All heavy atoms as an XYZ file, in Angstrom:
916
protein
N       0.820     -1.207      0.000
C       0.000      0.000      0.000
C       0.853      1.256      0.000
O       0.439      2.263     -0.542
C      -0.929      0.001      1.198
C      -1.993     -1.047      1.009
C      -3.042     -0.981      2.038
N      -3.775     -2.228      1.924
C      -5.068     -2.329      2.049
N      -5.775     -1.308      2.345
N      -5.646     -3.486      1.909
N       2.025      1.179      0.609
C       2.920      2.335      0.567
C       3.303      2.642     -0.870
O       3.390      3.802     -1.262
C       4.177      2.093      1.405
C       3.893      2.111      2.900
O       2.827      2.630      3.295
O       4.731      1.612      3.668
N       3.527      1.591     -1.660
C       3.860      1.783     -3.068
C       2.721      2.442     -3.825
O       2.949      3.329     -4.651
N       1.501      2.031     -3.537
C       0.343      2.634     -4.201
C       0.231      4.110     -3.825
O      -0.043      4.961     -4.683
C      -0.938      1.882     -3.820
N       0.464      4.400     -2.569
C       0.416      5.799     -2.103
C       1.466      6.633     -2.852
O       1.157      7.713     -3.364
C       0.660      5.849     -0.595
C       0.655      7.235     -0.038
C       1.724      8.048      0.161
C      -0.491      7.993      0.361
N       1.320      9.253      0.658
C      -0.036      9.248      0.803
C      -1.856      7.715      0.396
C      -0.899     10.236      1.262
C      -2.701      8.704      0.865
C      -2.230      9.945      1.287
N       2.688      6.126     -2.917
C       3.773      6.850     -3.587
C       3.497      7.008     -5.089
O       3.757      8.065     -5.663
C       5.111      6.135     -3.380
C       5.573      6.182     -1.925
O       5.099      7.056     -1.162
O       6.410      5.342     -1.556
N       2.959      5.971     -5.699
C       2.624      6.034     -7.120
C       1.559      7.103     -7.369
O       1.672      7.902     -8.307
C       2.149      4.658     -7.584
C       2.084      4.420     -9.084
C       2.170      2.930     -9.358
C       0.867      4.986     -9.708
N       0.544      7.129     -6.536
C      -0.497      8.151     -6.666
C       0.074      9.553     -6.471
O      -0.309     10.490     -7.175
C      -1.638      7.887     -5.677
C      -2.554      6.727     -6.053
C      -3.430      6.334     -4.866
C      -3.411      7.086     -7.262
N       0.998      9.686     -5.544
C       1.634     10.992     -5.331
C       2.410     11.420     -6.576
O       2.408     12.603     -6.948
C       2.557     10.956     -4.104
C       1.828     10.813     -2.785
C       0.965     12.025     -2.454
O       1.223     13.142     -2.887
N      -0.080     11.802     -1.679
N       3.085     10.473     -7.224
C       3.815     10.778     -8.460
C       2.850     11.241     -9.560
O       3.134     12.197    -10.293
C       4.603      9.566     -8.949
C       5.835      9.264     -8.102
O       6.214     10.090     -7.248
O       6.409      8.169     -8.296
N       1.718     10.564     -9.689
C       0.732     10.964    -10.691
C       0.140     12.337    -10.375
O      -0.032     13.174    -11.267
C      -0.391      9.927    -10.797
C      -0.019      8.612    -11.452
C      -1.174      7.618    -11.329
C       0.359      8.815    -12.916
N      -0.131     12.574     -9.103
C      -0.673     13.872     -8.699
C       0.313     14.989     -9.050
O      -0.086     16.030     -9.580
C      -0.994     13.879     -7.203
C      -1.646     15.145     -6.667
C      -2.990     15.399     -7.353
C      -1.836     15.039     -5.153
N       1.588     14.747     -8.799
C       2.605     15.748     -9.138
C       2.636     16.001    -10.646
O       2.729     17.149    -11.095
C       3.974     15.296     -8.637
N       2.527     14.940    -11.434
C       2.547     15.091    -12.896
C       1.325     15.863    -13.384
O       1.437     16.739    -14.248
C       2.603     13.716    -13.565
N       0.156     15.555    -12.836
C      -1.081     16.169    -13.309
C      -1.272     17.598    -12.821
O      -2.068     18.343    -13.397
C      -2.296     15.350    -12.876
C      -2.372     13.961    -13.457
C      -3.177     13.002    -12.874
C      -1.643     13.591    -14.584
C      -3.275     11.720    -13.391
C      -1.716     12.311    -15.108
C      -2.541     11.381    -14.502
O      -2.629     10.113    -15.023
N      -0.582     17.973    -11.761
C      -0.717     19.338    -11.244
C       0.464     20.219    -11.648
O       0.522     21.379    -11.267
C      -0.876     19.340     -9.708
O       0.235     18.673     -9.114
C      -2.179     18.663     -9.295
N       1.377     19.658    -12.425
C       2.505     20.439    -12.943
C       1.926     21.548    -13.820
O       1.085     21.264    -14.690
C       3.417     19.496    -13.739
C       4.831     19.955    -13.869
C       5.013     20.996    -14.959
O       4.402     20.905    -16.036
O       5.777     21.926    -14.717
N       2.304     22.803    -13.571
C       1.656     23.928    -14.270
C       1.600     23.808    -15.793
O       0.571     24.127    -16.395
C       2.484     25.138    -13.829
C       2.987     24.755    -12.472
C       3.255     23.267    -12.566
N       2.643     23.329    -16.435
C       2.599     23.254    -17.902
C       1.580     22.207    -18.364
O       0.925     22.389    -19.394
C       3.980     22.970    -18.493
O       4.423     21.680    -18.147
N       1.415     21.116    -17.607
C       0.402     20.117    -17.968
C      -0.998     20.703    -17.780
O      -1.858     20.546    -18.651
C       0.567     18.843    -17.134
C      -0.467     17.796    -17.456
C      -0.391     17.073    -18.635
C      -1.527     17.547    -16.599
C      -1.352     16.115    -18.958
C      -2.488     16.604    -16.905
C      -2.401     15.886    -18.086
N      -1.222     21.383    -16.667
C      -2.536     21.994    -16.410
C      -2.869     22.984    -17.528
O      -4.000     22.997    -18.033
C      -2.574     22.680    -15.025
C      -3.880     23.444    -14.827
C      -2.389     21.655    -13.915
N      -1.887     23.771    -17.948
C      -2.116     24.736    -19.027
C      -2.513     24.034    -20.323
O      -3.406     24.486    -21.039
C      -0.869     25.583    -19.261
C      -0.612     26.599    -18.171
C       0.716     27.327    -18.358
O       1.607     26.871    -19.076
N       0.843     28.468    -17.694
N      -1.850     22.925    -20.627
C      -2.169     22.183    -21.853
C      -3.576     21.584    -21.790
O      -4.312     21.595    -22.777
C      -1.122     21.097    -22.086
C       0.240     21.692    -22.449
C       1.320     20.659    -22.537
N       1.114     19.822    -23.716
C       1.643     18.624    -23.870
N       2.405     18.106    -22.923
N       1.427     17.935    -24.961
N      -3.945     21.054    -20.621
C      -5.293     20.485    -20.466
C      -6.338     21.595    -20.558
O      -7.375     21.432    -21.227
C      -5.418     19.711    -19.139
C      -6.853     19.258    -18.906
C      -4.477     18.512    -19.135
N      -6.072     22.726    -19.929
C      -7.017     23.847    -19.996
C      -7.167     24.348    -21.436
O      -8.272     24.658    -21.882
C      -6.569     24.991    -19.088
C      -6.714     24.655    -17.606
O      -7.277     23.588    -17.271
O      -6.260     25.468    -16.780
N      -6.063     24.408    -22.161
C      -6.129     24.826    -23.570
C      -6.960     23.835    -24.372
O      -7.789     24.234    -25.196
C      -4.730     24.957    -24.160
C      -4.739     25.409    -25.617
C      -3.337     25.506    -26.179
C      -3.299     25.983    -27.620
N      -4.258     25.437    -28.531
N      -6.759     22.543    -24.110
C      -7.551     21.519    -24.786
C      -9.042     21.732    -24.500
O      -9.867     21.669    -25.418
C      -7.115     20.127    -24.340
C      -7.963     18.955    -24.823
C      -7.965     18.875    -26.348
C      -7.464     17.656    -24.218
N      -9.384     22.000    -23.255
C     -10.785     22.238    -22.881
C     -11.383     23.355    -23.718
O     -12.497     23.239    -24.246
C     -10.893     22.619    -21.403
O     -10.391     21.614    -20.587
N     -10.633     24.428    -23.841
C     -11.113     25.585    -24.600
C     -11.141     25.289    -26.099
O     -12.072     25.693    -26.801
C     -10.241     26.794    -24.289
C     -10.396     27.232    -22.845
C      -9.363     28.262    -22.436
C      -9.459     28.511    -20.933
N      -8.324     29.266    -20.430
N     -10.124     24.571    -26.588
C     -10.067     24.242    -28.017
C     -11.265     23.417    -28.467
O     -11.720     23.542    -29.607
C      -8.783     23.482    -28.357
C      -7.541     24.360    -28.331
O      -7.665     25.603    -28.236
O      -6.423     23.788    -28.385
N     -11.765     22.548    -27.591
C     -12.924     21.716    -27.943
C     -14.234     22.350    -27.453
O     -15.270     21.699    -27.450
C     -12.786     20.261    -27.409
C     -11.561     19.592    -28.006
C     -12.767     20.219    -25.884
N     -14.134     23.618    -27.058
C     -15.294     24.378    -26.596
C     -16.040     23.653    -25.481
O     -17.268     23.592    -25.456
C     -16.216     24.718    -27.768
C     -15.503     25.542    -28.818
C     -16.350     25.806    -30.049
O     -17.469     25.320    -30.183
N     -15.805     26.577    -30.966
N     -15.261     23.056    -24.576
C     -15.767     22.393    -23.372
C     -16.668     21.188    -23.671
O     -17.464     20.776    -22.841
C     -16.460     23.391    -22.444
C     -15.568     24.544    -22.086
C     -15.663     25.760    -22.740
C     -14.575     24.392    -21.128
C     -14.805     26.807    -22.427
C     -13.719     25.432    -20.817
C     -13.837     26.645    -21.469
N     -16.516     20.619    -24.848
C     -17.275     19.420    -25.215
C     -16.600     18.189    -24.604
O     -15.487     17.825    -24.992
C     -17.313     19.269    -26.737
O     -17.725     17.965    -27.089
N     -17.283     17.553    -23.680
C     -16.722     16.359    -23.033
C     -16.465     15.255    -24.054
O     -15.469     14.529    -23.966
C     -17.665     15.865    -21.943
N     -17.332     15.139    -25.040
C     -17.194     14.098    -26.056
C     -15.910     14.286    -26.864
O     -15.242     13.310    -27.212
C     -18.417     14.115    -26.976
C     -18.479     12.966    -27.938
C     -19.779     12.993    -28.724
C     -19.884     11.772    -29.616
N     -21.143     11.737    -30.340
N     -15.560     15.511    -27.168
C     -14.327     15.803    -27.907
C     -13.111     15.775    -26.984
O     -12.011     15.398    -27.394
C     -14.431     17.182    -28.574
C     -15.529     17.291    -29.603
C     -15.260     16.445    -30.830
O     -14.094     16.340    -31.235
O     -16.234     15.885    -31.370
N     -13.313     16.186    -25.757
C     -12.227     16.326    -24.789
C     -11.652     14.985    -24.344
O     -10.435     14.800    -24.308
C     -12.746     17.109    -23.576
C     -11.768     17.282    -22.459
C     -10.818     18.280    -22.494
C     -11.819     16.446    -21.343
C      -9.929     18.460    -21.451
C     -10.937     16.606    -20.300
C      -9.991     17.622    -20.344
N     -12.522     14.040    -23.998
C     -12.090     12.797    -23.359
C     -11.042     12.017    -24.163
O      -9.991     11.660    -23.611
C     -13.296     11.921    -23.026
N     -11.260     11.754    -25.450
C     -10.236     10.974    -26.173
C      -8.921     11.738    -26.338
O      -7.846     11.139    -26.330
C     -10.882     10.675    -27.522
C     -12.034     11.602    -27.650
C     -12.439     12.002    -26.272
N      -9.011     13.037    -26.467
C      -7.788     13.835    -26.602
C      -7.028     13.896    -25.280
O      -5.802     13.915    -25.262
C      -8.128     15.230    -27.113
C      -8.606     15.201    -28.556
C      -8.921     16.596    -29.057
N      -9.241     16.562    -30.471
C     -10.416     16.896    -30.981
N     -11.398     17.270    -30.186
N     -10.614     16.846    -32.277
N      -7.774     13.933    -24.187
C      -7.123     13.937    -22.872
C      -6.356     12.639    -22.661
O      -5.269     12.647    -22.083
C      -8.151     14.125    -21.751
C      -7.561     14.082    -20.340
C      -6.579     15.234    -20.127
C      -8.669     14.118    -19.304
N      -6.893     11.538    -23.135
C      -6.212     10.249    -22.979
C      -4.816     10.303    -23.601
O      -3.838      9.845    -23.006
C      -7.041      9.131    -23.598
N      -4.719     10.884    -24.785
C      -3.406     10.997    -25.443
C      -2.493     11.953    -24.688
O      -1.311     11.674    -24.494
C      -3.582     11.460    -26.893
C      -4.185     10.390    -27.792
C      -4.156     10.791    -29.260
N      -4.991     11.945    -29.575
C      -6.287     11.882    -29.878
N      -6.903     10.706    -29.904
N      -6.971     12.967    -30.167
N      -3.038     13.087    -24.269
C      -2.260     14.089    -23.553
C      -1.790     13.553    -22.197
O      -0.648     13.768    -21.797
C      -3.108     15.354    -23.366
C      -2.460     16.562    -22.723
C      -1.260     17.035    -23.537
C      -3.480     17.685    -22.593
N      -2.656     12.826    -21.523
C      -2.306     12.325    -20.193
C      -1.192     11.281    -20.262
O      -0.369     11.195    -19.347
C      -3.527     11.751    -19.481
O      -3.999     10.598    -20.133
N      -1.151     10.520    -21.336
C      -0.093      9.516    -21.461
C       1.280     10.184    -21.423
O       2.201      9.666    -20.789
C      -0.262      8.692    -22.738
C       0.770      7.578    -22.925
C       0.723      6.572    -21.777
C       0.550      6.874    -24.256
N       1.400     11.335    -22.054
C       2.672     12.063    -22.014
C       3.077     12.378    -20.570
O       4.244     12.236    -20.211
C       2.576     13.361    -22.805
C       2.390     13.172    -24.289
C       2.176     14.484    -25.011
O       2.727     15.517    -24.563
O       1.458     14.484    -26.022
N       2.122     12.805    -19.769
C       2.404     13.138    -18.370
C       2.695     11.887    -17.545
O       3.453     11.934    -16.572
C       1.234     13.912    -17.767
N       2.106     10.763    -17.932
C       2.259      9.524    -17.173
C       3.566      8.790    -17.466
O       3.997      7.968    -16.659
C       1.100      8.573    -17.491
C      -0.240      9.062    -17.030
C      -1.386      8.302    -17.678
O      -1.186      7.457    -18.542
N      -2.598      8.645    -17.266
N       4.178      9.056    -18.609
C       5.348      8.271    -19.025
C       6.440      8.171    -17.958
O       6.896      7.056    -17.671
C       5.920      8.810    -20.338
C       5.075      8.533    -21.572
C       5.695      9.181    -22.805
C       4.877      7.043    -21.805
N       6.876      9.272    -17.343
C       7.925      9.122    -16.320
C       7.491      8.238    -15.146
O       8.285      7.448    -14.633
C       8.191     10.561    -15.854
C       7.723     11.424    -16.981
C       6.565     10.674    -17.597
N       6.232      8.348    -14.751
C       5.726      7.532    -13.640
C       5.656      6.068    -14.052
O       6.036      5.177    -13.275
C       4.354      8.044    -13.177
O       4.488      9.413    -12.758
C       3.805      7.220    -12.033
N       5.178      5.818    -15.253
C       5.113      4.439    -15.744
C       6.507      3.808    -15.729
O       6.691      2.693    -15.220
C       4.540      4.394    -17.164
C       3.066      4.745    -17.307
C       2.702      4.929    -18.776
C       2.187      3.685    -16.661
N       7.475      4.523    -16.262
C       8.841      3.994    -16.328
C       9.429      3.808    -14.935
O      10.058      2.790    -14.647
C       9.706      4.920    -17.180
C       9.299      4.883    -18.648
C       9.976      5.947    -19.500
O      10.602      6.884    -18.955
O       9.866      5.838    -20.741
N       9.209      4.785    -14.062
C       9.745      4.715    -12.690
C       9.235      3.480    -11.952
O       9.981      2.842    -11.203
C       9.349      5.976    -11.915
C       9.759      5.948    -10.454
C       9.321      7.204     -9.731
C       9.641      7.118     -8.252
N       9.210      8.344     -7.545
N       7.968      3.133    -12.183
C       7.347      2.045    -11.436
C       7.358      0.717    -12.190
O       6.725     -0.250    -11.787
C       5.923      2.436    -11.033
C       5.957      3.478     -9.966
C       5.943      4.836    -10.113
C       6.071      3.256     -8.564
N       6.030      5.462     -8.907
C       6.101      4.510     -7.927
C       6.141      2.100     -7.780
C       6.212      4.643     -6.550
C       6.239      2.241     -6.410
C       6.277      3.495     -5.810
N       8.088      0.666    -13.303
C       8.282     -0.594    -13.996
C       7.154     -1.022    -14.919
O       7.065     -2.194    -15.296
N       6.293     -0.072    -15.289
C       5.240     -0.371    -16.242
C       5.732     -0.008    -17.642
O       6.581      0.861    -17.803
C       3.972      0.443    -15.932
C       3.318      0.059    -14.637
C       3.604      0.741    -13.463
C       2.401     -0.990    -14.585
C       2.992      0.395    -12.267
C       1.794     -1.341    -13.396
C       2.090     -0.652    -12.231
N       5.182     -0.668    -18.632
C       5.505     -0.348    -20.014
C       5.077      1.096    -20.305
O       4.002      1.519    -19.890
C       4.754     -1.316    -20.937
C       5.051     -1.145    -22.395
C       4.281     -2.154    -23.228
O       4.274     -3.353    -22.877
O       3.668     -1.713    -24.226
N       5.915      1.839    -20.988
C       5.621      3.240    -21.319
C       4.698      3.284    -22.541
O       5.119      3.607    -23.651
C       6.909      4.006    -21.563
N       3.425      2.928    -22.322
C       2.458      2.835    -23.415
C       1.046      2.913    -22.836
O       0.863      2.928    -21.617
C       2.617      1.485    -24.121
O       2.257      0.431    -23.243
N       0.075      2.922    -23.730
C      -1.324      2.896    -23.302
C      -1.592      1.625    -22.487
O      -2.256      1.668    -21.444
C      -2.268      2.986    -24.517
C      -3.713      2.744    -24.114
C      -2.131      4.336    -25.205
N      -1.045      0.505    -22.942
C      -1.226     -0.754    -22.208
C      -0.614     -0.658    -20.808
O      -1.202     -1.144    -19.835
C      -0.599     -1.913    -22.982
N       0.533     -0.027    -20.700
C       1.165      0.161    -19.390
C       0.329      1.041    -18.480
O       0.205      0.773    -17.280
N      -0.277      2.085    -19.054
C      -1.143      2.964    -18.265
C      -2.374      2.210    -17.770
O      -2.817      2.380    -16.638
C      -1.548      4.186    -19.089
N      -2.923      1.338    -18.622
C      -4.078      0.530    -18.212
C      -3.682     -0.451    -17.108
O      -4.430     -0.659    -16.150
C      -4.658     -0.209    -19.416
C      -5.338      0.719    -20.393
C      -5.731      0.035    -21.692
O      -5.155     -0.964    -22.090
N      -6.718      0.607    -22.376
N      -2.509     -1.035    -17.231
C      -2.019     -1.958    -16.209
C      -1.831     -1.224    -14.877
O      -2.174     -1.749    -13.813
C      -0.694     -2.569    -16.680
C      -0.167     -3.651    -15.780
C       1.146     -4.237    -16.294
O       1.385     -4.234    -17.517
O       1.929     -4.684    -15.441
N      -1.305     -0.013    -14.935
C      -1.132      0.801    -13.727
C      -2.486      1.049    -13.063
O      -2.627      0.888    -11.849
C      -0.458      2.122    -14.102
C      -0.212      3.121    -12.988
C       1.063      3.899    -13.250
C      -1.367      4.082    -12.845
N      -3.485      1.432    -13.865
C      -4.819      1.686    -13.308
C      -5.394      0.442    -12.629
O      -5.975      0.517    -11.550
C      -5.774      2.180    -14.397
C      -5.673      3.670    -14.659
C      -6.805      4.183    -15.542
N      -6.719      3.729    -16.921
C      -5.913      4.238    -17.827
N      -5.112      5.219    -17.523
N      -5.911      3.770    -19.063
N      -5.228     -0.702    -13.278
C      -5.730     -1.948    -12.685
C      -5.015     -2.276    -11.383
O      -5.635     -2.720    -10.415
C      -5.591     -3.096    -13.682
C      -6.509     -3.038    -14.891
C      -6.164     -4.150    -15.884
C      -7.973     -3.129    -14.473
N      -3.712     -2.042    -11.353
C      -2.943     -2.298    -10.130
C      -3.427     -1.398     -8.997
O      -3.562     -1.838     -7.842
C      -1.451     -2.089    -10.391
N      -3.709     -0.144     -9.304
C      -4.195      0.784     -8.277
C      -5.593      0.405     -7.807
O      -5.914      0.542     -6.629
C      -4.183      2.218     -8.799
C      -2.808      2.856     -8.908
C      -2.894      4.207     -9.603
C      -2.157      3.000     -7.532
N      -6.424     -0.086     -8.722
C      -7.792     -0.465     -8.344
C      -7.799     -1.565     -7.291
O      -8.700     -1.620     -6.462
C      -8.586     -0.903     -9.565
C      -9.061      0.250    -10.406
C      -9.864     -0.196    -11.612
O     -10.009     -1.385    -11.888
N     -10.390      0.754    -12.351
N      -6.803     -2.415     -7.311
C      -6.714     -3.464     -6.293
C      -6.637     -2.873     -4.887
O      -7.077     -3.494     -3.930
C      -5.482     -4.353     -6.531
C      -5.611     -5.221     -7.763
O      -6.741     -5.398     -8.269
O      -4.563     -5.727     -8.229
N      -6.070     -1.674     -4.780
C      -5.891     -1.039     -3.469
C      -6.971     -0.024     -3.137
O      -7.092      0.396     -1.987
C      -4.523     -0.344     -3.409
C      -3.381     -1.288     -3.535
N      -3.016     -2.173     -2.551
C      -2.521     -1.498     -4.556
C      -1.986     -2.878     -2.948
N      -1.665     -2.498     -4.167
N      -7.747      0.399     -4.147
C      -8.708      1.476     -3.905
C     -10.167      1.030     -3.990
O     -11.050      1.767     -3.573
C      -8.486      2.635     -4.902
O      -8.609      2.142     -6.242
C      -7.116      3.269     -4.716
N     -10.422     -0.142     -4.544
C     -11.801     -0.627     -4.697
C     -11.877     -2.098     -4.292
O     -10.910     -2.827     -4.381
C     -12.270     -0.478     -6.153
C     -12.364      0.942     -6.598
N     -11.280      1.653     -7.054
C     -13.418      1.786     -6.636
C     -11.657      2.872     -7.366
N     -12.942      2.985     -7.120
N     -13.044     -2.504     -3.867
C     -13.244     -3.907     -3.540
C     -12.866     -4.236     -2.111
O     -12.563     -3.374     -1.301
N     -12.860     -5.542     -1.800
C     -12.585     -5.979     -0.440
C     -11.162     -5.613     -0.007
O     -10.214     -5.738     -0.765
C     -12.750     -7.499     -0.492
C     -12.999     -7.862     -1.905
C     -13.116     -6.623     -2.720
N     -11.059     -5.130      1.212
C      -9.752     -4.783      1.758
C      -9.171     -3.494      1.220
O      -8.002     -3.194      1.447
N      -9.985     -2.720      0.490
C      -9.475     -1.469     -0.061
C      -9.240     -0.454      1.055
O      -9.837     -0.529      2.119
C     -10.430     -0.911     -1.107
O     -11.670     -0.585     -0.524
N      -8.367      0.471      0.778
C      -7.974      1.484      1.753
C      -8.701      2.788      1.438
O      -8.474      3.381      0.380
C      -6.455      1.682      1.664
C      -5.913      2.642      2.700
O      -6.646      3.549      3.128
O      -4.736      2.484      3.064
N      -9.557      3.269      2.351
C     -10.319      4.498      2.089
C      -9.417      5.721      1.847
O      -9.758      6.581      1.045
C     -11.154      4.693      3.360
C     -11.159      3.381      4.049
C      -9.926      2.652      3.625
N      -8.271      5.763      2.496
C      -7.372      6.905      2.283
C      -6.766      6.863      0.885
O      -6.590      7.896      0.249
C      -6.282      6.947      3.346
C      -6.825      7.314      4.698
C      -5.741      7.500      5.708
C      -6.390      7.878      7.034
N      -5.458      8.335      8.013
N      -6.460      5.659      0.405
C      -5.956      5.534     -0.963
C      -7.047      5.894     -1.968
O      -6.764      6.520     -2.987
C      -5.447      4.116     -1.233
C      -4.078      3.765     -0.687
C      -3.748      2.307     -0.966
C      -3.003      4.666     -1.272
N      -8.275      5.513     -1.682
C      -9.384      5.867     -2.564
C      -9.530      7.387     -2.624
O      -9.717      7.957     -3.699
C     -10.687      5.226     -2.089
C     -11.926      5.571     -2.916
C     -11.747      5.193     -4.377
C     -13.150      4.896     -2.323
N      -9.397      8.034     -1.488
C      -9.520      9.495     -1.437
C      -8.449     10.170     -2.300
O      -8.752     11.056     -3.103
C      -9.403      9.963      0.008
C      -9.614     11.436      0.205
C      -9.526     11.848      1.669
O      -9.980     11.078      2.542
O      -8.986     12.928      1.930
N      -7.205      9.746     -2.162
C      -6.156     10.366     -2.982
C      -6.303      9.965     -4.437
O      -6.038     10.766     -5.338
C      -4.736     10.107     -2.459
C      -3.766     10.992     -3.252
C      -4.324      8.685     -2.580
C      -2.518     11.353     -2.573
N      -6.776      8.756     -4.702
C      -7.015      8.330     -6.073
C      -8.044      9.236     -6.749
O      -7.885      9.625     -7.907
C      -7.482      6.876     -6.090
O      -7.795      6.477     -7.392
N      -9.084      9.585     -6.029
C     -10.098     10.491     -6.571
C      -9.521     11.885     -6.799
O      -9.830     12.541     -7.806
C     -11.314     10.527     -5.655
C     -12.091      9.221     -5.705
C     -13.224      9.137     -4.699
O     -13.401     10.080     -3.886
O     -13.922      8.120     -4.714
N      -8.653     12.323     -5.907
C      -7.991     13.622     -6.076
C      -7.113     13.606     -7.328
O      -7.103     14.559     -8.111
C      -7.153     13.942     -4.839
C      -6.499     15.294     -4.868
C      -5.753     15.569     -3.570
C      -5.122     16.936     -3.590
N      -4.390     17.210     -2.342
N      -6.389     12.515     -7.528
C      -5.539     12.363     -8.715
C      -6.414     12.383     -9.974
O      -6.097     13.078    -10.952
C      -4.710     11.064     -8.641
C      -4.043     10.751     -9.962
C      -3.664     11.166     -7.537
N      -7.524     11.650     -9.947
C      -8.419     11.611    -11.112
C      -8.936     12.997    -11.453
O      -8.933     13.402    -12.619
C      -9.602     10.678    -10.847
O      -9.150      9.358    -10.758
N      -9.365     13.736    -10.464
C      -9.883     15.083    -10.708
C      -8.789     16.005    -11.243
O      -9.046     16.827    -12.124
C     -10.495     15.675     -9.439
C     -11.826     15.074     -9.107
C     -12.471     15.751     -7.906
N     -13.831     15.305     -7.774
C     -14.875     15.832     -8.402
N     -14.712     16.839     -9.214
N     -16.084     15.358     -8.223
N      -7.569     15.861    -10.729
C      -6.482     16.750    -11.144
C      -6.116     16.544    -12.612
O      -5.642     17.467    -13.277
C      -5.255     16.567    -10.248
O      -4.640     15.319    -10.481
N      -6.357     15.362    -13.130
C      -6.057     15.054    -14.525
C      -6.819     15.956    -15.492
O      -6.366     16.226    -16.602
C      -6.395     13.583    -14.809
C      -6.321     13.090    -16.246
C      -4.903     13.236    -16.796
C      -6.760     11.641    -16.316
N      -7.957     16.459    -15.087
C      -8.851     17.201    -15.967
C      -8.587     18.701    -15.999
O      -9.383     19.464    -16.534
C     -10.308     16.917    -15.576
C     -10.701     15.509    -15.920
C     -10.333     14.440    -15.102
C     -11.404     15.227    -17.082
C     -10.666     13.137    -15.434
C     -11.742     13.921    -17.422
C     -11.368     12.890    -16.590
O     -11.698     11.601    -16.924
N      -7.461     19.148    -15.458
C      -7.098     20.558    -15.530
C      -7.697     21.385    -14.410
O      -8.089     20.865    -13.368
N      -7.766     22.678    -14.643
C      -8.252     23.615    -13.622
C      -9.684     23.287    -13.225
O     -10.559     23.160    -14.097
C      -8.178     25.047    -14.148
O      -6.843     25.403    -14.426
N      -9.931     23.157    -11.918
C     -11.273     22.777    -11.446
C     -12.378     23.722    -11.912
O     -13.496     23.285    -12.177
C     -11.152     22.805     -9.920
C      -9.696     22.762     -9.632
C      -8.988     23.318    -10.817
N     -12.051     25.004    -12.045
C     -13.087     25.972    -12.417
C     -13.626     25.753    -13.839
O     -14.694     26.257    -14.181
C     -12.595     27.416    -12.242
C     -11.389     27.785    -13.061
C     -10.053     27.501    -12.384
O      -9.998     26.767    -11.371
O      -9.049     28.009    -12.891
N     -12.919     24.973    -14.664
C     -13.418     24.671    -16.009
C     -14.394     23.486    -16.010
O     -15.054     23.219    -17.014
C     -12.257     24.398    -16.974
C     -11.301     25.573    -17.178
C     -10.201     25.197    -18.157
C     -12.037     26.818    -17.634
N     -14.474     22.759    -14.909
C     -15.465     21.690    -14.682
C     -15.390     20.538    -15.681
O     -16.397     19.854    -15.915
C     -16.883     22.261    -14.675
S     -17.141     23.548    -13.447
N     -14.231     20.285    -16.262
C     -14.156     19.212    -17.256
C     -14.319     17.829    -16.629
O     -14.875     16.931    -17.263
C     -12.859     19.308    -18.064
C     -12.818     20.505    -18.995
S     -14.270     20.711    -20.075
C     -14.156     19.277    -21.128
N     -13.848     17.640    -15.406
C     -14.047     16.349    -14.742
C     -15.547     16.046    -14.680
O     -15.996     14.969    -15.066
C     -13.426     16.350    -13.350
C     -13.692     15.071    -12.595
C     -12.868     13.963    -12.781
C     -14.757     14.956    -11.719
C     -13.114     12.770    -12.105
C     -15.006     13.765    -11.039
C     -14.178     12.686    -11.236
O     -14.424     11.506    -10.570
N     -16.315     17.012    -14.196
C     -17.764     16.815    -14.046
C     -18.441     16.611    -15.404
O     -19.329     15.766    -15.539
C     -18.386     18.001    -13.312
C     -17.863     18.111    -11.885
O     -17.620     17.061    -11.252
O     -17.683     19.248    -11.405
N     -18.004     17.356    -16.415
C     -18.605     17.231    -17.748
C     -18.378     15.820    -18.311
O     -19.281     15.226    -18.893
C     -18.015     18.260    -18.698
C     -18.361     19.694    -18.363
C     -17.527     20.648    -19.230
N     -17.469     21.978    -18.693
C     -18.203     22.992    -19.106
N     -19.078     22.820    -20.085
N     -18.079     24.179    -18.564
N     -17.163     15.311    -18.135
C     -16.860     13.970    -18.651
C     -17.624     12.913    -17.859
O     -18.129     11.943    -18.433
C     -15.338     13.706    -18.649
C     -15.023     12.248    -18.969
C     -14.643     14.629    -19.652
N     -17.742     13.093    -16.551
C     -18.488     12.122    -15.748
C     -19.951     12.056    -16.176
O     -20.534     10.975    -16.242
C     -18.377     12.460    -14.250
C     -16.970     12.318    -13.703
C     -16.331     10.975    -14.014
O     -16.889      9.927    -13.710
N     -15.170     11.010    -14.633
N     -20.541     13.204    -16.489
C     -21.927     13.229    -16.978
C     -22.016     12.455    -18.297
O     -22.931     11.658    -18.505
C     -22.425     14.679    -17.140
C     -23.703     14.736    -17.950
C     -22.603     15.326    -15.782
N     -21.042     12.680    -19.177
C     -21.007     11.959    -20.454
C     -20.903     10.461    -20.218
O     -21.622      9.671    -20.837
C     -19.820     12.448    -21.288
C     -19.589     11.714    -22.612
C     -20.673     12.071    -23.614
C     -18.212     12.058    -23.176
N     -20.031     10.045    -19.319
C     -19.831      8.613    -19.044
C     -21.085      7.989    -18.426
O     -21.436      6.862    -18.771
C     -18.630      8.408    -18.136
C     -17.268      8.770    -18.745
C     -16.172      8.629    -17.705
C     -16.975      7.920    -19.964
N     -21.729      8.693    -17.530
C     -22.955      8.155    -16.921
C     -24.056      8.014    -17.964
O     -24.826      7.068    -17.924
C     -23.416      9.038    -15.758
C     -22.606      8.825    -14.500
C     -23.258      9.468    -13.301
N     -23.331     10.920    -13.392
C     -22.393     11.756    -12.993
N     -21.274     11.306    -12.475
N     -22.563     13.056    -13.102
N     -24.098      8.935    -18.913
C     -25.092      8.862    -19.976
C     -24.842      7.733    -20.950
O     -25.755      7.181    -21.529
N     -23.542      7.360    -21.085
C     -23.182      6.297    -22.027
C     -23.385      4.914    -21.435
O     -23.438      3.933    -22.148
C     -21.724      6.459    -22.473
N     -23.479      4.845    -20.091
C     -23.551      3.538    -19.449
C     -24.917      2.961    -19.366
O     -25.911      3.343    -19.824
């Protein structure tokens, strides 16, 4: 669990790095705040920010490696024996990925995902 905590901290640092936040905010504006347009582009942009963390923690520096990382974290944040504190920071990391909170892109994408399910 200490490893999961440290990994989440690394992701949080990457996602809150000012140049990454600026790029995500620009993307939000470029797609005119359309969650449908934003989400797939964010996936590509986020991989760039994740690469150092993926490599540091021994995951493949690719989309598949990012998916493997997410699955590994889910073991500690969801399901039986999950750690509520890890879940809390995991949610903070997820929200930080979407850029400046005042642009509400996290919420816009969540509405889109709930509608698609």
